[in-house]
C-alpha positions in Angstrom: 156.1 135.6 160.5 154.2 135.5 157.2 154.3 138.5 155.0 151.1 139.8 155.6 151.3 140.3 159.1 155.0 141.6 158.4 153.7 144.1 156.3 151.1 145.2 159.0 153.9 145.5 161.8 155.7 147.5 159.2 153.1 149.9 158.7 151.8 149.9 162.7 155.9 150.7 163.3 155.4 154.2 161.0 152.6 154.9 163.5 154.4 154.1 166.8 155.3 157.6 167.7 151.8 158.5 167.9 151.3 156.6 171.2 154.4 157.9 172.6 154.5 161.1 174.5 154.6 163.2 177.8 151.5 163.4 179.9 150.0 167.3 180.1 149.5 169.3 183.0 146.5 168.1 184.5 145.2 166.3 187.6 146.9 162.6 187.9 145.7 159.2 189.4 146.7 156.1 190.0 149.3 156.1 187.0 150.5 153.1 187.6 148.9 150.3 185.5 149.5 146.7 186.5 148.1 143.8 184.5 144.1 143.1 184.4 143.6 147.1 185.2 141.1 149.3 183.1 142.4 152.1 180.9 140.5 154.8 179.6 141.0 156.3 175.8 142.2 159.9 176.2 144.6 159.0 179.5 148.3 159.7 179.2 151.2 159.6 181.0 150.6 156.1 182.1 153.2 153.9 183.3 152.4 150.3 181.6 155.8 148.9 182.1 154.2 146.1 185.0 151.2 145.4 182.8 153.2 144.3 179.7 155.8 142.6 181.7 159.3 141.3 180.6 160.2 138.7 177.5 160.6 134.8 178.3 164.6 136.1 179.8 162.8 137.8 182.4 164.6 140.9 181.4 163.9 142.4 178.4 161.0 144.6 178.8 158.0 143.8 176.1 157.8 146.5 173.9 154.7 145.7 171.8 150.9 145.4 172.3 148.4 143.2 170.7 144.4 143.1 170.5 142.6 140.1 168.7 139.4 139.9 166.9 136.9 138.2 168.6 136.7 134.6 168.2 140.4 134.0 168.0 142.4 131.7 170.1 145.4 134.1 171.6 147.1 131.4 172.4 147.5 129.8 168.9 146.6 132.5 166.4 148.2 136.0 165.3 146.6 139.2 166.6 144.8 141.8 164.2 146.6 144.6 165.7 149.8 145.2 166.9 151.1 148.6 168.1 154.9 149.2 169.2 154.5 151.3 172.5 158.2 153.3 172.6 158.2 154.5 176.1 155.9 152.5 178.3 156.5 154.8 181.6 154.3 157.8 179.9 151.6 155.8 177.7 149.2 157.7 176.3 145.6 156.0 174.8 144.7 157.6 172.2 141.4 157.8 170.7 142.5 157.5 167.1 144.0 154.1 167.7 142.0 152.5 170.2 138.5 153.8 169.5 137.8 150.9 167.1 139.7 148.2 169.2 138.1 148.5 173.2 138.7 145.9 174.9 141.7 143.3 176.1 144.6 144.2 175.4 148.2 141.9 175.5 151.8 142.0 175.9 153.2 140.7 172.6 156.7 139.7 171.8 156.0 138.8 168.2 155.7 135.4 168.3 152.5 133.3 168.0 151.6 132.1 171.5 153.5 134.8 173.5 150.7 137.3 174.7 149.6 137.9 178.0 146.6 140.0 179.3 148.4 143.3 180.2 145.2 145.8 180.6 141.3 146.7 179.2 140.8 150.2 177.3 137.5 151.6 177.2 135.7 154.9 176.0 134.7 157.1 178.9 131.0 157.9 179.5 129.6 160.3 182.1 126.3 161.8 183.2 124.9 163.5 186.0 121.0 163.7 187.3 119.3 165.2 189.8 116.8 163.3 192.2 114.3 164.6 194.9 113.9 162.2 198.4 110.8 162.3 199.7 109.7 162.3 203.2 108.6 158.4 202.9 111.9 157.7 201.3 111.2 157.2 197.3 113.6 158.8 195.0 112.3 160.6 192.2 114.3 161.8 189.3 113.5 165.8 188.8 116.2 166.0 186.1 114.5 168.8 183.6 111.4 169.5 186.3 110.5 171.4 189.3 110.7 171.3 192.8 109.9 173.8 195.4 112.0 175.2 198.0 112.6 173.2 201.1 112.7 169.6 199.4 116.2 167.9 199.8 117.7 166.5 196.3 121.0 164.4 195.6 123.1 164.2 192.7 123.8 161.0 190.6 126.3 160.3 188.4 126.2 157.7 185.6 129.9 156.5 184.6 132.1 153.3 183.7 135.1 155.5 185.2 134.2 153.8 188.8 136.6 151.5 187.4 139.4 153.8 187.0 138.7 155.1 190.5 139.3 151.5 191.7 143.3 151.6 190.5 145.6 152.2 193.8 146.8 155.2 194.4 149.5 156.0 197.2 150.3 159.2 196.1 148.6 161.7 198.9 148.7 164.6 196.2 146.2 162.7 194.1 143.8 162.3 197.1 141.2 165.0 195.7 141.5 164.4 192.3 138.4 163.0 190.8 135.4 163.9 188.5 133.8 167.8 189.1 130.4 168.7 189.2 129.6 172.3 188.8 126.2 173.8 189.8 125.1 177.2 188.2 122.7 179.3 190.1 119.7 181.5 188.1 122.3 184.2 188.9 125.0 182.8 187.0 127.2 182.0 189.9 129.1 178.6 189.7 128.7 176.6 192.9 131.6 173.7 194.0 129.8 173.4 197.5 126.0 172.8 198.2 124.2 172.8 201.5 123.2 169.5 202.7 120.6 168.2 205.5 123.5 166.8 207.7 123.3 167.8 211.4 127.5 168.2 211.6 128.5 168.7 208.3 126.6 171.3 206.5 128.3 171.6 203.1 128.9 168.9 200.3 132.0 168.9 197.9 131.0 168.4 194.8 134.3 168.2 193.4 137.2 165.4 193.4 134.2 162.7 193.2 135.3 159.0 193.0 132.2 157.0 191.8 132.5 153.3 193.5 130.1 152.3 191.0 128.1 152.6 187.7 125.2 154.9 189.1 126.6 156.5 192.2 124.5 159.0 194.6 126.2 161.6 196.3 127.2 161.4 199.9 125.5 157.7 200.4 127.6 156.2 197.7 126.1 153.4 195.4 122.6 153.3 197.3 119.5 155.5 196.9 119.5 157.6 200.2 117.2 156.3 202.6 115.1 159.3 203.4 115.3 163.3 203.7 118.0 163.5 206.5 121.1 162.8 204.5 120.9 164.8 201.5 123.7 166.4 199.9 121.7 169.4 198.7 119.0 170.9 200.9 116.8 174.0 199.0 116.6 176.2 201.8 114.5 179.6 200.6 117.1 181.6 202.3 119.9 180.3 200.5 118.9 179.3 197.4 116.7 181.8 195.1 113.9 180.8 192.6 114.8 179.6 189.3 117.0 177.3 186.9 120.0 175.7 188.1 122.4 174.3 185.4 124.5 171.0 186.9 127.4 169.4 184.6 130.3 166.8 185.5 133.5 166.9 183.8 136.8 164.6 184.3 140.2 165.7 183.1 142.0 162.9 185.1 145.2 162.2 183.4 144.5 164.8 181.2 141.4 163.2 179.4 139.6 166.1 178.6 142.8 168.1 177.5 143.4 165.0 174.9 140.1 164.4 173.7 138.3 167.8 174.6 135.0 168.7 175.9 132.9 165.7 174.2 129.5 165.7 175.9 128.8 162.2 177.5 132.1 161.2 177.3 134.4 163.8 179.1 131.7 166.5 180.4 128.1 165.3 181.2 124.7 166.9 179.6 123.8 169.7 181.4 121.4 168.7 184.0 118.4 171.4 184.9 116.2 171.8 187.9 113.7 174.6 188.5 113.3 175.4 191.9 110.0 177.2 192.7 108.2 178.0 196.0 106.1 175.7 197.3 103.0 176.5 195.6 99.7 174.7 194.2 97.5 175.2 191.1 94.7 173.8 190.1 92.9 174.2 186.3 89.9 172.4 184.2 90.3 171.2 180.9 86.8 172.5 180.4 85.5 175.9 181.2 82.0 174.4 180.5 80.2 171.3 180.3 77.0 169.9 179.1 75.5 167.7 181.7 75.8 163.9 181.3 79.5 164.6 180.3 82.8 164.2 182.0 85.5 167.2 183.2 88.6 166.5 185.1 90.9 168.8 187.2 94.9 168.9 187.3 96.9 169.8 190.4 100.1 171.1 190.1 102.1 170.9 193.4 105.3 169.5 195.3 105.9 165.8 194.4 104.5 163.1 195.6 102.5 165.0 197.8 99.0 164.5 199.5 96.1 167.1 198.8 92.3 167.5 199.5 90.0 168.7 196.9 86.4 169.1 197.3 83.3 170.9 195.4 83.2 173.6 197.4 80.0 175.6 198.4 77.5 172.6 197.5 76.9 172.2 201.3 73.3 174.1 200.8 72.0 171.7 197.8 69.1 169.5 199.0 70.7 166.1 198.4 73.9 167.3 200.1 72.3 167.2 203.4 71.4 163.3 203.1 67.7 163.8 202.5 67.5 163.5 198.8 67.0 161.3 196.1 70.2 160.3 193.9 68.3 159.4 191.0 66.1 162.4 190.6 67.3 165.4 192.5 70.0 168.1 191.5 73.4 167.1 192.9 76.7 168.4 192.3 79.2 166.9 189.8 80.9 164.1 191.7 84.6 162.7 191.4 84.9 159.7 189.4 85.4 156.4 191.5 88.7 153.9 191.6 91.1 156.5 190.4 94.9 155.8 191.1 96.0 158.5 194.2 92.3 159.2 194.7 90.5 158.5 197.6 86.8 160.1 199.0 87.0 161.0 202.1 85.0 159.5 204.6 81.5 161.0 205.9 82.6 160.2 209.4 83.4 163.1 211.2 82.9 162.0 214.9 86.5 162.2 215.5 88.1 165.1 216.4 91.2 164.8 214.5 92.1 167.5 211.6 91.9 165.3 209.1 89.5 164.5 205.9 86.2 166.1 206.3 87.1 167.6 209.5 89.9 169.7 208.1 89.4 173.2 209.0 90.3 174.7 205.6 89.9 178.3 206.8 89.2 180.2 209.9 86.5 178.4 211.8 84.9 176.3 209.0 85.7 172.4 208.4 85.7 170.9 204.8 82.4 169.1 205.8 80.2 172.4 206.2 81.0 173.6 202.8 80.8 170.6 200.9 77.7 168.4 199.9 77.2 165.5 202.2 75.2 162.8 201.8 75.4 159.7 204.1 73.8 157.1 202.0 76.3 157.5 199.2 78.0 154.2 198.3 81.2 154.5 196.1 83.8 151.7 196.8 82.7 151.6 200.6 79.9 152.6 201.9 79.9 156.0 203.9 82.1 157.6 201.5 81.5 161.2 200.2 81.9 161.7 196.6 82.4 165.3 196.3 85.6 165.2 198.5 88.8 163.4 198.2 92.1 163.1 199.0 94.8 163.2 196.4 98.7 162.3 196.0 100.8 164.3 193.4 103.0 162.1 191.3 106.8 162.5 191.0 106.7 165.4 188.5 104.2 167.1 191.5 101.0 166.7 189.0 98.4 164.7 189.1 95.0 164.9 187.0 91.2 164.1 188.5 88.1 162.7 186.6 84.8 164.3 187.6 81.7 163.1 186.3 78.1 164.6 185.5 74.6 163.1 185.1 71.2 163.7 184.0 70.4 164.8 187.5 73.5 167.0 188.1 71.8 170.4 188.5 72.9 173.2 186.2 75.1 175.7 187.8 78.5 176.9 188.4 80.8 175.2 190.4 84.4 175.8 192.6 86.6 173.1 193.0 89.2 173.8 195.7 92.6 172.1 196.3 94.3 172.6 199.3 97.4 171.0 201.0 96.9 169.2 204.2 99.6 171.2 206.4 99.4 174.5 205.1 96.1 176.4 204.6 97.6 179.2 202.9 98.2 176.7 199.7 95.6 176.2 198.1 93.6 177.4 194.8 90.1 177.2 193.0 88.8 176.7 189.7 85.5 177.6 188.5 83.3 175.2 185.9 80.2 176.0 184.5 77.1 173.0 184.0 74.8 173.4 181.4 71.7 171.6 180.7 71.9 169.9 177.7 69.5 169.7 173.9 67.5 167.1 172.7 66.3 166.6 168.9 64.1 164.4 166.9 63.6 163.7 163.7 61.3 161.2 161.6 62.2 159.1 158.9 61.3 159.9 155.0 59.0 162.3 154.3 57.1 162.6 157.5 53.9 161.0 155.8 53.3 157.3 156.5 51.1 154.7 155.8 49.5 152.4 158.3 51.4 149.3 158.7 54.9 151.4 157.7 57.9 151.2 160.2 58.8 155.0 161.2 62.2 155.3 162.7 62.7 158.3 165.0 66.1 159.5 166.3 67.8 162.4 167.4 70.6 163.5 169.8 70.5 163.9 174.0 73.3 166.0 175.4 71.6 166.1 178.8 70.2 163.0 179.9 70.7 159.4 179.8 67.3 158.2 178.3 64.8 160.1 176.0 61.1 160.2 177.2 58.8 159.8 173.8 55.0 160.3 173.8 52.6 161.3 171.0 49.5 164.5 170.9 46.7 164.3 168.3 43.1 163.9 167.5 41.0 162.6 170.4 44.0 161.6 172.2 44.9 162.4 176.3 45.5 166.0 176.2 48.5 166.2 177.7 50.2 163.5 175.8 49.7 159.3 175.3 51.9 156.8 175.1 53.4 156.3 171.5 53.1 152.4 171.5 49.6 152.5 173.0 48.1 155.6 172.1 44.9 154.3 174.6 47.1 155.0 177.7 47.2 158.5 179.1 50.5 160.0 180.6 51.4 160.5 184.0 53.5 163.2 184.4 56.8 161.9 186.5 55.6 158.3 186.0 58.4 157.0 183.4 56.1 154.0 182.8 53.6 155.6 181.0 56.0 156.8 178.6 58.1 155.3 175.4 61.8 154.9 177.2 64.9 154.7 174.9 68.4 154.9 176.1 71.1 157.3 174.9 74.2 155.9 173.2 77.5 156.8 174.5 77.8 159.4 171.4 74.5 160.9 172.6 72.5 159.8 170.0 69.0 157.5 170.3 67.0 155.6 167.6 63.5 154.3 168.0 61.3 152.0 165.4 58.0 152.4 165.7 55.7 149.5 164.1 52.4 151.4 163.0 50.2 148.4 161.8 49.5 147.4 165.8 49.4 151.1 167.8 45.9 151.4 166.9 46.0 155.1 165.6 43.5 156.4 162.6 44.7 158.8 159.6 45.5 162.0 160.8 48.2 164.8 161.7 50.0 163.8 165.1 53.3 165.3 166.9 55.4 163.2 168.8 57.4 164.3 171.5 61.0 163.8 172.6 61.7 164.8 176.4 65.0 164.5 178.7 62.7 163.7 181.6 59.2 162.3 182.0 57.6 165.3 181.7 53.8 165.0 179.9 53.1 167.8 177.7 51.8 170.4 180.4 54.9 170.7 182.6 57.8 170.9 179.6 58.8 174.4 181.4 62.3 174.0 182.4 63.0 170.7 179.8 65.0 170.1 176.9 62.7 169.0 174.6 62.0 168.7 170.6 58.9 167.9 168.4 58.3 166.5 165.2 54.9 165.9 163.1 53.8 163.2 161.4 50.9 162.1 159.1 49.3 158.9 159.1 47.4 157.7 156.1 44.8 154.6 155.4 46.6 151.8 153.5 45.4 151.3 149.9 45.4 149.4 146.9 45.5 150.1 143.1 45.5 147.6 140.1 45.1 147.7 136.3 45.2 144.9 133.8 47.6 145.7 130.7 44.6 145.2 128.3 41.2 145.0 129.1 40.5 141.8 126.1 43.5 139.1 125.6 43.6 137.0 123.1 44.6 132.9 124.1 48.4 132.6 124.1 49.2 136.1 124.9 50.3 137.5 128.1 48.1 139.7 130.7 49.9 142.1 133.3 48.1 142.8 136.5 49.8 146.2 137.9 49.5 148.5 140.7 50.5 150.1 144.2 49.7 148.6 147.4 50.5 151.4 149.8 51.6 150.9 153.9 54.7 148.4 153.2 52.6 145.0 153.4 55.5 142.6 153.7 53.0 139.4 152.8 52.8 141.4 149.2 49.2 141.6 147.7 46.9 137.9 147.0 45.8 138.0 143.1 42.9 136.1 143.1 41.8 135.5 138.9 38.3 133.5 138.6 36.4 132.2 135.7 34.1 129.4 135.0 35.4 126.1 136.1 39.0 128.4 136.7 40.4 129.6 139.9 45.0 131.0 139.4 45.5 129.3 142.5 44.6 125.5 141.5 46.0 126.2 138.1 49.6 128.0 139.1 50.1 127.3 143.0 49.0 124.2 143.7 45.6 124.6 145.4 46.7 127.9 147.6 46.4 131.7 147.3 48.2 133.5 145.2 50.1 136.4 146.3 52.8 138.9 144.7 55.7 140.8 146.1 55.2 144.6 146.6 58.1 146.8 145.7 59.9 149.3 148.4 57.8 151.9 146.0 54.5 150.4 146.9 54.3 148.9 143.2 54.3 145.6 142.2 53.1 143.7 139.1 52.2 140.4 138.2 52.5 138.4 135.0 49.7 135.8 133.8 51.7 134.0 131.4 51.2 133.1 127.6 51.2 129.1 129.2 48.1 130.6 131.0 46.1 132.4 129.0 46.5 129.7 125.6 44.6 127.5 127.4 41.9 129.4 128.8 38.0 129.5 127.3 36.8 132.5 125.9 34.7 134.6 128.3 34.8 137.1 131.1 37.3 136.6 134.0 37.4 137.9 137.4 40.4 139.5 139.5 40.3 140.4 143.1 43.6 142.3 144.3 43.8 141.9 148.5 45.7 144.0 150.6 46.4 142.8 154.4 46.0 146.4 155.5 47.1 147.2 159.3 47.6 143.9 161.0 50.2 142.6 157.9 48.4 139.6 157.6 45.7 138.2 155.4 42.3 137.4 157.5 40.9 136.0 154.0 42.9 133.0 153.0 42.7 129.4 151.7 43.3 126.4 153.7 42.5 122.8 152.6 43.5 120.6 149.7 40.5 118.9 147.9 38.3 120.2 148.7 40.3 123.7 148.9 38.7 126.4 150.9 38.8 130.5 151.2 38.0 131.2 155.2 37.6 134.6 156.7 39.2 134.6 160.2 40.0 137.7 162.2 42.7 136.3 164.0 45.2 134.1 161.8 47.2 132.4 164.9 44.2 131.5 166.9 42.6 129.9 163.6 46.3 128.0 163.2 45.6 126.8 166.8 42.0 125.9 166.1 41.0 125.6 162.9 37.4 126.1 163.6 38.1 129.6 164.6 36.9 131.6 161.7 33.7 133.3 160.9 33.0 132.0 157.3 34.2 129.9 154.4 33.2 128.8 151.0 34.6 126.0 148.6 36.8 127.3 146.0 38.0 124.2 144.4 37.9 120.3 145.2 34.3 120.0 146.1 30.5 119.7 144.5 29.5 122.5 145.9 32.2 124.8 145.0 31.4 128.3 143.9 31.4 129.1 140.0 33.5 132.0 138.9 31.5 135.4 139.4 29.9 134.3 142.5 33.4 132.9 143.6 34.1 136.5 143.3 31.4 137.7 145.2 31.5 135.2 148.0 35.5 136.6 148.3 34.4 140.7 147.9 31.6 140.0 150.6 34.3 138.5 153.1 36.6 141.1 152.7 34.0 143.5 153.3 33.2 142.1 156.6 33.3 144.6 159.6 35.8 142.8 162.0 38.6 142.2 158.8 40.8 144.9 157.9 41.9 143.9 154.9 41.0 145.8 151.8 41.0 145.3 147.7 40.5 146.4 144.5 38.4 144.5 141.4 39.0 144.0 138.1 37.8 142.4 134.7 38.9 141.0 131.3 37.5 139.0 128.2 40.0 136.0 126.7 39.2 136.0 122.8 40.2 133.5 120.4 43.7 135.1 118.5 42.9 136.9 115.3 44.5 139.1 112.6 43.2 141.3 110.2 44.6 143.1 107.0 43.4 146.0 105.4 42.7 146.7 102.1 46.0 146.7 99.9 44.6 147.4 96.1 46.6 147.2 93.0 50.3 149.7 93.0 52.9 149.9 90.1 56.4 149.2 90.0 58.5 151.9 92.2 55.4 152.9 94.8 56.2 153.4 98.4 53.0 152.2 100.4 52.2 150.4 103.8 50.3 147.3 104.3 48.4 147.5 107.7 45.7 145.8 109.9 44.4 145.4 113.0 44.7 142.2 115.6 43.1 141.3 119.3 47.1 140.2 119.9 48.6 142.5 122.7 50.8 145.4 122.2 54.5 144.6 121.9 53.6 140.8 120.3 55.7 140.1 117.4 54.0 139.9 113.8 55.9 138.2 110.9 54.9 139.9 107.9 55.9 138.2 104.2 55.1 139.5 101.1 55.6 137.2 98.3 55.1 137.0 94.7 52.9 134.5 93.3 55.1 133.4 90.8 57.7 132.1 93.4 57.2 128.4 92.7 59.9 125.5 91.1 60.7 125.9 87.7 63.1 124.0 85.1 67.0 124.6 85.1 66.6 126.6 82.0 63.9 128.8 83.5 64.7 132.1 84.9 63.9 131.7 88.7 63.3 135.5 89.4 61.7 136.5 92.6 60.9 140.0 94.4 59.1 140.5 97.7 59.5 141.2 101.1 59.8 140.0 104.7 59.9 141.5 108.0 58.9 141.0 112.0 56.5 144.1 113.2 55.6 145.3 116.5 51.4 145.1 117.9 51.2 148.8 118.6 47.8 150.5 120.3 45.2 151.5 118.3 41.9 153.2 119.1 39.4 150.4 118.6 42.0 147.5 117.8 45.5 147.1 118.3 47.1 148.1 115.2 50.0 146.9 113.1 52.0 147.6 109.9 54.6 147.2 107.4 56.4 149.7 104.9 57.0 148.2 101.4 59.7 149.7 98.4 58.0 148.1 95.3 61.2 149.8 93.6 62.6 146.2 92.9 59.5 144.3 92.5 58.2 143.0 89.0 54.8 143.2 88.0 53.2 140.2 89.0 50.5 139.0 91.9 51.9 139.1 95.1 50.4 137.2 98.5 50.8 139.0 102.0 50.5 136.7 105.0 51.0 137.8 108.3 51.6 135.6 111.1 52.1 135.8 115.1 55.0 134.3 117.0 53.2 134.1 120.2 49.9 132.5 119.2 48.3 130.5 116.1 46.7 133.5 114.4 47.3 134.0 110.7 46.1 136.0 107.7 46.7 136.2 103.7 45.5 138.5 101.1 46.7 139.2 97.4 47.6 142.5 95.5 48.8 143.2 92.0 52.0 145.3 91.4 51.6 146.6 87.9 53.9 147.9 84.8 53.6 151.7 84.5 51.3 152.8 81.5 48.7 155.0 80.6 45.6 152.5 81.5 43.8 152.6 84.8 44.9 149.5 87.1 42.4 147.2 87.8 41.1 146.9 91.2 41.5 143.6 92.3 39.5 144.1 95.9 37.0 146.7 97.0 37.7 148.7 100.5 35.1 147.2 103.1 33.5 149.4 105.9 35.2 147.8 109.1 37.7 145.7 109.8 36.7 143.1 107.4 39.4 140.4 106.0 40.3 141.1 102.7 41.8 137.7 101.7 41.1 134.4 99.1 41.9 132.1 101.9 43.0 132.3 105.3 44.1 130.1 108.3 41.7 132.6 110.8 38.2 132.5 110.6 36.5 135.9 110.6 35.2 136.8 113.8 31.2 136.2 113.9 28.9 138.8 112.8 25.7 139.6 114.7 24.4 142.2 112.0 22.2 140.5 108.9 24.2 140.7 105.6 24.2 144.1 104.2 25.7 146.5 101.4 29.0 146.0 103.1 29.0 142.1 102.8 27.9 142.6 99.4 30.6 144.6 98.2 33.0 141.9 100.2 31.8 138.9 98.1 32.0 140.6 95.1 35.7 141.5 95.7 36.4 137.7 96.7 34.7 136.5 93.2 37.1 139.2 91.5 40.3 137.7 93.2 39.1 134.1 92.3 38.7 134.7 88.3 42.0 136.1 88.5 43.5 133.0 90.1 41.4 131.0 87.4 42.5 132.8 84.5 46.4 132.8 85.9 46.6 129.0 86.0 
């Protein structure tokens, strides 16, 4: 024996007295334990001598028991736990010692390999439940549920203690000992016997029960009862009053409960309850009011697994109910939904004399078919079934929920749904549900004002019907409404094909998109109707409808050029608005002498510009386009495709390229002879010149069978120029402005440099002083011409002659002039240039010729010449 094992044995022996004791006064059963039997924690007074056996000598009783951990080799390894038994004729299975070591225990003499199986030890388990036995033999767990008077129930014990009762007992006094069940009545009385359904023995003992399986049904052992004729508890109303019954099982065999105490699930079961009620049936609805085209349900609460009739009472007088109506248009009652579990339609066949189905007499002299709508032509799961009357079977809890549906053809009314027992006309109940018409709404996207060619989205809700019916009224349309897509078609009341019909979504919403480019409406104010049925304006009484007003406007196009005159090399912008959502954009035609922008920028095809969502557009005629243009006038035509959203004046062909007028682009695409007129715009000897081409283009667009529209513009192209206004002489420290005019575009950049004329190469020994100013300025809009300016601060300038040079960044235009900065003194400054009237360049030299004057030289020209002479003299004197 190892030291470790010896210590363990010593410590366990200290506790050995605990497992030796005397049995308390309690019911005893099979206390003589033989090898391999099962004993339970809590049992006391057990004689385990036979289970332990004797030592190797055959005479010395084994006094120790051992437990081996899982996976341990019993024949060759040491046990994990060893107990000294003491008195083996009165053994107590103590919870503290055995609860953690369930399973096999062995007789053990202290040496490895000596262990032999003595018994199994387990913790007891105990539960009780209540089961209802139907007439069809089905068993339903009704623990904690309701049963009705007249039902037959059985009790089931779920326990591992059946192995205790498998131990043999030859003691006659123990014959009645076992598990005891108590039933506490609603009044508090405790029952130990129950009235059963047997024809020979009317009571069932519920004490001293000895289960033979882990799931033990009273009276029929381990098998579930086969039918209701052999159940231990018959709930006869004369013996058992309505209320809650409590059922509890307990076990004190061999002092088990006394030793362990009342432990739920171990020595005492959890209390099982049963609600006994009189045989009744009730029906409730999930909604008091339902908008038609929606579903509702009713719930029947009756006996478990029992059949009942349910029908729409009081509907026999409905037009559709007598079999002569139209299912799609007539007012009909709500219908039971098809394909429900345990819900079957009743047959319309009432020829048999049986008191079943629609033939059932639910009250004196009245049968169900005389109370319910009865349409023999209705087809559900099979033919000849009535959708307004069903047979249902309750579940094991006595309840079933039945779905009922309504549609747009369901009559708005208050309905009575009746449930009745198939065997007792006094067992019935009713519930009322009101079906109401729904509502219809309509709205239009945007602000209610639309250009022809735009898409209008109509949307809304319809809680009354599966389809919404749309039509339009307005100037010179049919008085009672016209088809929304084709307003030339007048409505026919009740004829759905003359309306625009839109299905309603499952969430009761709907949406319809109207393309106004093809409906053929003139500009004006119109009203659009949404109705729950195909009713025209004269027949809206009794329907659900809504309206929305829309204003339809004629599309148009406007445009402007960013400048009426553009200098070569400057950008020109054509900006405008094209209403009507033209998806093709707008066409931009720029025409001049020997010039068409389609040839220059778009490979012999018309040029188009995208229109933004807000209707605006912008076309950039870039500096690369204008710099090579000849000076002169150019014509611009901006073309809008209008209602049909396609250009019906367009270009085609290469060398030559034609401008083609065709009312039907698709026909022209199939046969290029399908056109009204055409002319050569490029690539042919007979092409039209600038202004002539523009006139011919406009005439085509103005054609009566062309819906396109346009706006026209002109602009001038000039050589770029810059002019400097007279500067005059200034003193050191002066602040003044140098300014001028130009035909360059607003926001063009100019570099303005003011440099001293002394800024020349010098010797190393000479002073290299320099003063001046350089700045980039923007061209701004002016009154007659665009203007530019630069502020000069001469506080750091030295007295000298200064040269002003102005240069365009975007074009090649430049201009120069000179002025003097003088030392302050008493003398009057000499004027080096004389102001001229008008935009005249006051420069000694310039790289840009002054625009040609058309008037004869006058006084202003003479003054300019004198000024130039003075500048020349100053230059010669400096040299």
